[in-house]
C-alpha positions, 0 to 999 in steps of 0.5 A: 499499500502507498506509504503516505496517502492517508497522511496527505489527503489521498486523492479520490480514486476511480472505481476502475483504479480500485479494480486494478489495485485489488487485482494487483493484490490477488496476483501478488498473493498468488505469485508470492504463494507460488514462490513459497510453495516451489522453494519449500517443495523442491529439495535442491532449493533448500538453502539459506538464501532461498529461505530468506527469499521465502521470508521476503515472499511472505512479506510481499504476499501480506502487502498484496493481501492488505492492498486487496482488502483495502481497495475492496473496502475503502474509498471506492469500495467494491463491496460495502463494509459496515462493521457492527460492533464498536471493537470491530470498527475500531480495529478496522479503522486503526489497522486498515484505514490508518494504513498501519498494516500498509506501512508495517508490511512495506517496511518489512518487505524492504528490510527483508530484502536487506537481509537477503542482500546482507547474506549474499554480501557476506558470502561474496565479500567475507566468505571466510566469516560466513559460517561463523556470522550467519548461524541459524540462530542469528538469522532467526533472531535477525528476521524476528527483529526485522518484523518487530521493528517494521511494526514498531516503526508504524505504531504512531499510525494507530492513533491517527484514525478512529471510528466516526460519529458520522452515519456516512463514515466509518472512520475519521482522521484524528492526528495527534498534532498538525505537524504529524503528517509532515514529520512522519512522511519525512521519517518514512522517506529516510528510514523506509526508502533512502536508508535501506536502498542506499545501504543495499546499493553500496552492498551490491556495488562492493559485491560487483567489484569482488566478483570482477576481481575474483573472475580476473584472479581465476583467469590468471590462475587458469582455474578449473571449470568448477571454479568458473561455474561457481563464480558464474552462478554467483554473478547470476544470482547477484544480477537477479537480486540487483534486478529486484532492487532496481525494480523496488527503486523504480517503483517506489521512487515516484511515490516517495518524491511525490509526497515529499513535493507536497507534504501538507494537505493540498490547501496548505501545500507549498506549491499550487501544483499540489492541488491540481488534477495533474498531481492527483493523477501522478499520486494515483499512478505512483500508487499503482507502481508502489503496490506493483513492487510487491507483485513483480518479484515472482516474475523476476525470479522466473525470468532471471533465476535459473534455479527457481525456474528449474524448481518450478518445473520440478514442482509441477511436472513429474517428468522433471522431478528425477532430473531436478533432484540430481542437480548440484547446488553451486549457486548458493554455495557460501564460499 
């Protein structure tokens, strides 16, 4: 879900846009569920990096589920939701309408991608420390912390929405302070967008430099074919993960910068452009792109990740199972 819409007067959305958003949600849930199924089902995909990709897929799947529920029930509802009890209405407003779940789950998606990047960074740049640093207990603790931090960072949003006394509205906005929307928008830009993307970009740059140096060293040493195969496999995996990161940058950037351009509500914004129809349509388009980021990763795996593509065939084609089970897993080897 768009990380800042509710904080900056989300533009009225036509019903066809809501239908597209809901469709994105369904496709994203099914695509990420497929990633989890294939990796869990196929034995030669059972390794740390792929387990981390499953965790990332779970985060993206929950984002897509939340997108589907939000656009199914909110500003231009495809179905009418009328929670009857006060407790249900309160949960509906604070968790869904406030976009608390949207912020928390998109944070989890971004930071889980950071964990995948960290694992590959250590495997390539510091291979001798891989087994010591990336123990099962440490990875489990890190993943748990990522999920907890993602939800904790979004806690202020729980207090920005409450059940409405208006018979025509289920929820009403109630900011704790008039500067809340501005400060929270800047905070999310820095810690949900700029920080993780900068760190991951630097890590992939360092990995690319290391892989090129390793390739040059192997060439000078006239290394055996197996060493080249391992290096090429690592290069292919890094290339796939860079594509995932590149997609995130492209699909999130428009939204975050559109919000930074107009931090306040349109009647108080620093530019008259913020109240125009052009800006309104930019926000709708940015929202579509933002949500699509949680849909696209399974597509990237299919086109860029050879082992996942082979695993997909093994999982659904009986004729491939015997061949797939005999594959040698060199792509994820830590050394």
